[in-house]
C-alpha positions, 0 to 999 in steps of 0.5 A, a space after each residue: 656716337 650714341 643718342 644726343 642728350 643735353 649735358 648743361 642748360 644755362 639761362 642767359 636772360 630774356 628778350 622783349 619782342 615786338 612782333 607779331 605783338 609785344 611778348 617775352 622769351 627766355 634765352 637758354 644756352 644748351 650744351 650737347 654731348 657732342 660739345 656743340 652749344 646752341 642758344 634757344 628761345 622759349 616762351 614761358 607758356 611753352 615751358 609750362 606745357 613741356 613741364 606738365 607733359 613731363 609730369 604725366 609721362 613719369 607720374 612716380 617722379 612727379 609725386 602724383 602717386 606719392 608726394 615723397 617720391 617727387 624728384 621733378 622740380 616744381 614750376 609755377 603756372 604762367 599769370 593771366 597777364 605776363 609782364 616784364 616784371 614777372 618775367 624778370 622775377 621768374 629767371 631764378 626759378 627757371 635757372 634752378 628748374 634747368 639745373 635740376 632738370 639736367 641732373 635728374 636720372 637719365 631716363 628723365 633728363 635724356 628722354 625724347 621729350 626733354 631732348 626735342 624741346 631743347 632742339 634748336 628750331 627754325 625760328 631759333 635761327 631765323 626768328 620772325 621780324 618785321 623791318 618796320 617794328 622796333 628791334 628786340 630789347 635784350 636783358 641778360 642775367 648777371 654773372 653772379 646770378 648765374 652762380 646763385 639763381 635765387 639772387 636776381 638783380 637788375 637787367 644788362 643790356 647787351 653790348 654792341 661791337 663793331 667788326 674790324 675785318 671779314 670772318 668766315 666761319 670754320 664750323 657750324 657753331 661759329 658766325 660769319 660777318 664783314 668788316 663794319 658789321 655790328 654785332 651783340 655780344 651775348 656771352 664773353 668767354 676768357 678763352 677769346 670766343 665770344 657768342 654773338 648775334 647779328 640780325 637773324 644770325 648767332 654764333 661764336 666768333 673771335 673776340 680779336 675781330 671786334 672792337 668796342 663802340 665807345 672808345 679804342 681801349 677795352 674797359 674791361 681788360 685788366 692791367 698787368 699783374 707782374 706778381 704773376 698768377 700760378 697757372 698749369 699748362 693742360 695742352 702743349 702749344 708750338 710758338 708761331 710768332 716770335 713773341 709767343 711761347 712753346 710749352 708742353 703739358 704740365 708746365 707751371 707758368 705765371 700769367 701777368 696779363 689777361 687779354 681779351 682776345 684770348 692770348 695771355 702774356 705769361 712768364 716761364 722762369 725769367 722769359 715772357 711771351 704770349 700763350 692761348 688762355 684756352 690752353 691753361 688752367 689755374 694751378 690746383 684745379 681739376 681739368 674739367 669737361 668743358 675744357 676737355 672739349 676745347 682740345 679739338 678746338 684751335 686757339 683764336 686768332 690774335 689782334 696783331 695777326 688780323 690782316 687789313 683790319 679796317 678799324 677806326 680805333 686802329 691808331 689809338 688802341 693802347 698796346 704794350 710791347 713785348 719788350 716792356 712786358 719783359 723788362 717790367 717782369 725782370 724788374 719785378 723779379 729783381 725787386 722781390 730778390 732785393 727785398 729778400 736780401 734786405 730782410 736777411 740783412 736786417 735779420 742779421 743786424 737784429 741778431 747782432 744787437 741781441 748778443 749778450 753784453 759779456 761778449 761785447 768789448 768794453 768802451 775805452 775812455 777818450 784820451 783828452 787833448 794836450 793844452 796849448 802853450 798859452 792856456 798853460 802860461 795863464 792857468 798853470 802853476 809857476 813850476 809848470 810854467 817854467 817847464 815849457 819856457 
């Protein structure tokens, strides 16, 4: 493999730290060409010094010779005193700066100055802390703001989860923990792998090993949608458990329940079962490089397969059986068929009502009932009365 370079830099938010004195650091998720993803922490003063050095290295592209040739983005100088408000307000500018930086010509975006600045340092993995000092406060950038860096709203505090079983990492990008450990979730991916931090450790962990602190059920987990959402299988998978589906690349399925552990309930024809969400993509979407990079990564474990789970919510967690999924799915399909059949019947009735009047048979007059003997004797003439005597 060639020299390392950065594929993407995403601003996650910032931390308010209290050691050795109160200060703020920005959190960046850096994605490298070897498909590794690292979180690094930088003060704004460091970022500004990096920016000034970059301009000196590329005077033409920085506009020092001719302003019309400038392609290196602008970055405002740090204030004499940077408080929380200025740190928060600067996030939009930083997010846009990082996006532009990575998309500059390779001689700039892949130069050693950029690569070395965003490499993981010792204090990124082991930040300086003091047990007597208050724990750092973390403020995440809202998801909508990442799509539109100029629209920054209020901070989001990290959610804390509890580990329900021991987990041993299988790669350097993951994090190990023990049952009962508390972790802060930095990023939730729908493929079932979450980026978390715990004390001085950070890494990806399977969502199935974590449970929320405030209740047995995940408040963010969606309800089943038996109408189904069309998805395409971009990686084959052979079922291991009885309630999973075996599918091949290119199959079209309908997702009816998106679960946070990364295993979604899908429908193929009239069969339902679990399938790894990281092997699915929305119908019509082009396969992205991020998903292509996941081909070498295994699917996360399911909640139901975790052995010896020490969960205080084990009995209270709401679960839907595969039989319920199958029954409700078949019921929905049948209802749809009935609705289509009823609409066709209504259409035929309307056609019959619209037939020309000439084609319809004319109504015949009704035959009156025969009068009773008493009625004839009381109301008819003498000659008529004699006929019934």
